[in-house]
N, C-alpha and C positions, 0 to 999 in steps of 0.2 A: 504494500500500500504506500502510495506517495502522498505527501502533504500537499494540498492545493497551494500553488504559488501565490494566488491572490490572498488567501488566508495568511500565509506566511509573511507576505509583505506587510499586511495590516498589523500582525503581531509585532514584527520587528520595528515597524514605524512607531507603534504605541510605546515601545520600550526604548526608543531612540537609538536603535542599533542598525547600522548599515554594514554590509560586507566590506571589509577593508582589503584592498589589493596589496597593500604593503605587508599584510600578514598572510597573503595567499589564501584568503578565506573563500572556499567553495563548500557550502554546507551540504552534507549528505541528508537527503530528504526522503529516501526510499526505505521504508520500515523493513521490508523483506531482505534487502541487501544488508542493512544494519544488523539484523538478527543473524544472517548468514556469516558475517564477519565475526561477530561476537562468539558464535559457536566454534569458530576455528581456534580461538584462544585456549579452549579446553581447560577452563579454570577448575582448580581443585580446592576443596575446603581448606581455609587457612592461608592460602597463597596471597602474596602481595602483588597487586597488579597496578601498572601505570598506564594511563591513557594520556597521550600527548595531543593537544589541539582538539578538545572535545566539541567545540563549536556549539551547536544547538542541543547537544546531548543525545543524538540519535543512537550512538553506540553505548553511551553511558547508561541509557535506559535498560539495556539488556545485560550489561556487565554488572550492574548493581544488584541484579536479581540473584547473584551468586553469593554464598557465604565466604566472602573474601575481604581483605583490606584493599580498598580502592582509592588511589590518588589520581586526580586529574590535574593537568597543568596546562594553562592557556596564558599566552602573553597579553591577550586583550582583556583589559579591566572590565569592559562592558559585558563581555561574554561570561566572565567569572561572576559578576554581580547577578546576571540572569540565572546562572546555574545554582547559585546560592539560594535564590528564591525557590526554584523548582525542587531542589533536593534538600531543603532546610531541615526536614525531619528524617533524613536518610543518613546511613553510616557511610560518609564519603568525605574525603579531604580535598577541597578545591584550592588550588594554588595559583595565584596570579604572578607569573614570572616567566622569564625566558628559560626553556628547558635546559639550555646550555649552562645555566647557573645552578642547576639542581644536581645533587648527589644521587645518581641512579643505581648505585651499587647494591642496593638491598631488594630490588624487585625481581620476582620470579617470572613475570610475564609483562610484555610491553605491547601495546596496540596503538596505532596512530594512522590517521589520514594525513599523510605528510604534505606540507606545503610544497608546491612544485619547485619554488625557487630555492628551497633549502634541503631538498631530498637527500642528495649525496652527503652533505655536511652532517645532517642529523643521523643518518644511518651509520656513518663513521663514528659519531659521538656515542651512539648506542653500543656499537660493537666494541669500542675501546673501553667504555666505562660501566656498562651493565654487566658486571662480572659474575653476578649470581643468576642472571636470566637463563631460563631454559628454552623459552620460545618468544618469538616476536611475530606479530601479525600486522602487516603494514600495507598501505595503499599509496601508489604513486602513479605518475604518468606512464602509460604503457610503453612508450618509446624509451623512457629512461630505464625501465625494468630490464630491457634487453642488455644493457650495460652490466647489470648485476648477474644475470643468468648465464651469459656466454663465458666460456673459458678458453676461447680462441677467436681470432678474427678481429675485424676493425672495431666491433662494439665492445670488445674485451679490454679491461683496464685494471689498475691496481686495486680498486675497491672490490672488484670481483675476486681477486686473489685473496683478499682478507676474508670476504664472505665465505668462500668455499673452504678455507682452512679452518674456520671457526664453526661451521655448521652446514646443514643441508638446506639449500634454497629451493623453493618450489613455487611456481606460479599457480594460483588457485582458480581465479576467474577474472574476467573483464567486467568493468562497470561502465555502462553508457553515460554520456555526459548529461542526459536527461534526468539522472538520479541526483543531481546537485542543483543548488541555488546559490549564486548564479551559476548557470551551466558553463563549464569550461569549454574551450575550443578543441579539447583533445579527449581521447579515451583514457580511462584509468584502469589499473589492474591491482588486484589484491594478491599479495604473496606472503609466504611464511618462511621464517628462518628457525629451524630446530637446531639449537646450539649443542655441540658435542659435549659430553660429560668430561669433567676433569681436564679441560683445556686450559693451559697456562697462557693467558694473553700476552704476558711479558715476553714469551718466546716467539709469538706470532706477529706482534706489532712491528718488530724490526724487519721481518720478512716483507711485510707490506711496504715499509719505508724504502727498502731496497728495490722492490718492484716499481714503486712510484718513480724512483730515480731512473731506472732503466727504461721505463715506458716513455720518458721524455725524449729518448732517442729511439723511438719505436721503428724508425726506418733503417736504423743501423742493425747489423748483425750483432748477436750477443757477444761474439768474440771482440768486435770493435768497441762495443759498449764497456766491456770489462777493462779495456786498456786505460780507462780513466781511474781505475783503482789498483790494477796490477800491471806494473811496467815490465812484463816478462811474458812473451808469447808462449814459451814452453810451459810455464806454469798455468797459463790460461787454458791451453789445450788439455793439460792434464786434469785440471779441475772439471772442465766440461765433459771430458771422457768419463771421469768418475761418476758424474751425475747423469750420464747418458743424454747429453744435449749436443746436437750437432753445432759446431762453431758458426755455421752459416744461418742458424735459426734466429729469427727476429723476436723481440719481446712478446708480441701478440701470439706467438706460436708455442710459448712455454706454459705448461700447466701450473696451477697453483702448487701442486705437490712438488713439481720440479723446482719451482722458486724456493720452496722450503729447503729442499736438499742442497740447492746451490748456496743458499745463505749459510747453512751449517758447514759446508765445505770451506767457504770463504772465511768463516769465523775461525776455523782451525788454522788456516794459513796465516791469519793475522794475529796469531798468538793469543787467541781468545779475546780479542778486542773487536768491537762492532766495526765491520769493514765499510759499511755504507750507511749514512744517516740521511 
């Protein structure tokens, strides 16, 4: 069921709220889609869940029905004021702040309709800092999602390396632009990240940083890229042979697991000092 746009406009007008492009606000107004997204979170009793950018509370409505600790964070003061009225008698913690100022290390689950202009930045923030999280259910622009799903080719990049080393990424379904107010000009997609158990992010983040550096020279072969860090062709060839990477391979042809092995080998060569920052 979708909320009638005419009714929604009246409600927002009465509350003095207008969608803010600076915050990337496109409010989800399809109840069925909201319920479907919330069900993907697979909330368990006693878990601590974080919703980022709740907007009108479409997802919040279904999340709060579970016996969990729920925090919602929104940078928009007006939206938080509205949610405080709607959920004044509910067990929910509404935080008016930029999520990048919040300690997210204690949450088991994270769900968010990501603002298009901050998608990559927020995903990186979640991956680096949500050290206890088991699952993330996120929505972003469909075109952007390809950059996260691919592990080779022109759409592939360092964020995908980090994602696939930390967990299993899966596209769940597309969401038409008619399910939002105001309707964006693009299609959106919902995807999940199931984080691997017992992953030490401190060992994975440096791999991501190395990949980020190497992808800056994505047109160069990996052999030429590594000359910026190892001034010895023989050693470079030996390293690449050890990790089974062809010297003529380009960064977009190296899998996340190969990046991890490459970093480990370079770390040994550099006498246990981080080789690339």
